DOVO-721374 format. One record per residue (C-alpha): residue in one letter; x, y, z negated. Coordinates in steps of 0.2 Angstrom, whole numbers, plus 5000, padded with zeros to 4 digits. Example, Ala and Ser with C-alpha at 12.3 -4.5 7.8 and 13.67 -1.06 7.14 Angstrom:
<recs>
a506249784961
s506849954964
</recs>
This chain:
<recs>
m559053814611
k558753704596
i557253744586
s557253704568
s556253554562
r555353674550
a554753784564
q554253634575
a553253544561
i552253694555
a550453694559
p549553834568
f548453954558
y546853904567
a545954064561
m547154164572
e547054034586
v545154074586
a545554254586
k546654244601
h545254144611
a543954284605
a545054414611
m545154334629
l543254324629
e543154504624
a544354554638
d543054474650
g541754584644
h540854484630
h540354544614
i541054434600
v540354434582
k541954404572
l541654304556
n543354214557
i544554334548
g544554384530
e544854564533
p543754694525
d543054814539
f543054964528
g544955004528
a545855104514
p544755214503
p544755394510
v545855464495
v547155334499
r547255374518
a547455564513
a548855514501
m549755424516
r549555574527
d550355684513
v551755564511
m552155564530
d552555754530
g554355734536
r555155694519
p556455564518
l555755394514
p557255294508
y557255114501
t556355094485
a557054974471
a556754794476
l555554774462
g554554924468
l554255104464
p554255114445
a552655224445
l551755094455
r552254954444
q551655064429
a550055094438
i549754914441
s550154884422
g548855014418
f547554924430
y547754764420
r547554864403
d546054964409
e545054834420
h545654674412
g545954714394
i547654644394
e549354724391
v550654684405
d552454754403
p552754854420
a554454764420
r553554604424
v552754674439
v553554654456
v552854754471
t552954654487
a552754664506
g550954594504
a550354444494
s551254324506
a552954394501
a552454374483
l552054194487
v553654174496
l554754244482
a553854134469
a554053974479
a555954024482
a556154054464
l555253894458
v555253754471
d556753634474
p556753504488
g555753354483
d554753444470
e552853394471
v551653544470
i549753504467
i548553614477
a546753594480
d545953534496
p545253644504
s546453784501
y547253934510
p548453854523
c549953974521
n550153914503
r550553744509
q551653804522
i552653914511
i552953774498
e553453654512
s554653784519
f555753774503
g555753584503
g554253554492
i553053414494
v551253464494
r550053344485
l548353394491
v546953354479
p545253324487
t543953424478
t542053414479
p540553534476
a540453454458
t542053554454
r541553704465
f542853644478
q544153684465
l545453594454
d545053544437
e546053474422
a545453294426
s545953304444
v547653384441
r548053254427
a547553114439
h548753174452
w550153214441
s551853124444
k553653124438
q554053224453
t552753364450
g553553534448
g552053644447
v550253674452
m549553814463
v547753874460
a546754014470
t545354084460
p544254144469
s544654034483
n544954054502
p543953964510
t542553924498
g542454094489
t542254004473
s543054024456
v543853904443
p542953924426
a544054004413
g544053854402
e544653734416
l545953864422
a546653874404
a546753684403
i547653664420
c548953794414
r549153714397
l549353544406
a550753614417
r551553694402
v551553534392
h552453444406
g553753594408
a553053634425
w552553804432
s550853874437
i550553994451
v548754074451
d548254174467
e547054314461
i546954414477
y545054414477
l544854424458
d544254604457
l542854564470
s542154434459
d540354444452
r540254524435
d539454444420
c537854504412
e538854644403
g539754704418
r541354614414
l542654544426
p543154364425
r544754344415
t546354354424
a547454194422
l548654304412
a547354304398
v547454114396
d549254094399
p550554234398
d551854134407
v550854104423
v551454174439
v550054284446
i549854344464
n548854494469
s548654604484
f548054784489
s547254704505
k545554634499
y544854734485
f545754894490
g545554864509
l547454894513
t547654744524
g548854814537
w549854904525
r550654744519
l550754774500
g550454654486
w551154614469
c551554474457
v551654464438
l553054354432
p553654284416
e555054394410
v556454264412
l555954244431
v556154434435
p558054444438
a558054294450
v556554364460
e557354534461
r558954454469
l557854354481
a556854514486
q558454614489
n559054474501
y557354434509
y556654604513
i557554744503
c555854824497
a554054844502
s553654994513
a554055154504
p552655254511
a551355124508
q551955114490
e551855304487
a550055304495
a549455154485
l549655254469
a548055334474
c547155164473
f547055184455
t546155354455
p544355364449
e543855414467
a544655264475
r543955144462
a542255214464
v542355174483
c543055004480
e541554964468
e540355024481
r541154904494
r541054764481
a539154794480
e539054794499
f539954624499
g538654564487
a537254614499
r538154534514
r538254374504
a536454364501
l536054404519
v537254264525
l536654134512
d534854164517
g535254164536
l536253994535
a534853914525
r533653964538
i534753894552
g534953734542
l536753744538
p536953704520
v538253794508
p538653664495
v539253794483
p538753974484
p540254094483
d540554204467
g542054294472
a542954294489
f541954354504
y541754174512
c540454044514
y541053864517
f539553784525
d539253604531
v539053564549
s538953374548
g537153374551
t537353454568
g538253294575
l539853404579
s541453414570
s541953574563
w543153604577
q541853564590
f540653674581
c541853824581
e542353804599
r540553794606
a539953934594
l541254044601
q541053994619
e539153984620
a538554094606
h540054214605
v540254204587
a541954174580
l542154054565
t543553954557
p543553764557
g543953664541
r545553594548
d546353754543
f546153724525
g546553534522
t546053364527
h544653314515
t543253424523
a544253464539
d542953394551
t541353434541
h541453614535
v541653784543
r542153954535
l541154104538
s541954274533
y540654404529
t541754554531
a540854614546
s539454744545
q537654694540
s537154734558
d538454614565
l538054484552
r536254484558
k536754474576
g537954324572
l536654234562
a535354254575
r536554184589
l537054044578
h535154004575
r534853994593
f536453894596
v536053764583
a534253754588
g534853704606
l536053574601
</recs>
């Protein structure tokens, strides 16, 4: 059987490879502290779980429209109005089978073979793979702590070429947990617009971000550029990871093309998940989500203190996503060696930097603080002993 060159060329997702190895050790009776996967440990808020039980009462659950349930698109629009202070026409909202499907649809609608797409290094690996699946050429731009491991206008301008079709930004970012300052984000989007190019901004962690001194969220990219493509998800802030539900907000002109693509790629997102997700926007669910956001803040403080005590520096503390990106170069091990040995010897699962690019692939490791405070303490204590014994 001939396997496509696309499938043969795609790199593994190392976080999942670590998960497989961790599962094998668990099967042998070892307790593994799992700090490798970005999956909140809370699950859906109780009111959302109750809504799912109500939906699964035997009623017919036919396909929804490819763009999503009108009521859910309206609820998402209201979320932008109430929480982000911006009006978004529900007609521009597309409900998708997870944020991954939103990224696939956006790439399918915007990327032609040979188009260059500027992406930060480090960055979420699947973004690169999706662009390349549609024939795009990913131009990875090395970033540093000076720019919070994020793109800025200067770096985007320096790497722009005649072949550049667009730029993809994730703020807050996986793996670093850091955000792009609003002024820089506006400048990046403006630069793309001047060149007739597109901008995709992945905001799936935005609502987990630190608030300012007046309790306000960081601004959505839609506030700085109404024509940007914004990707979001029910997985992170709302905790619906396995429900596979996300959304995107599109320029009006792009909606018909994305609708046709969705019809052909997956027909629609899960009907029961969409129905139950309406409960995400109730006061009860929002209160639970805010409590959990505060808990992530406590976990972050615990992890930053623990890593500092171990002697594993975090060059830029996270301010949004639940990740710490720490430097292991002082241990004498590569990031892959560090993760392999930490798992085998200390029974702590982490993700090596090679998942996220090339610039910091050998020097940095991602830690996801989605585990309980108890597990985080256990994991940090194990890492302390492991590093002390190197």
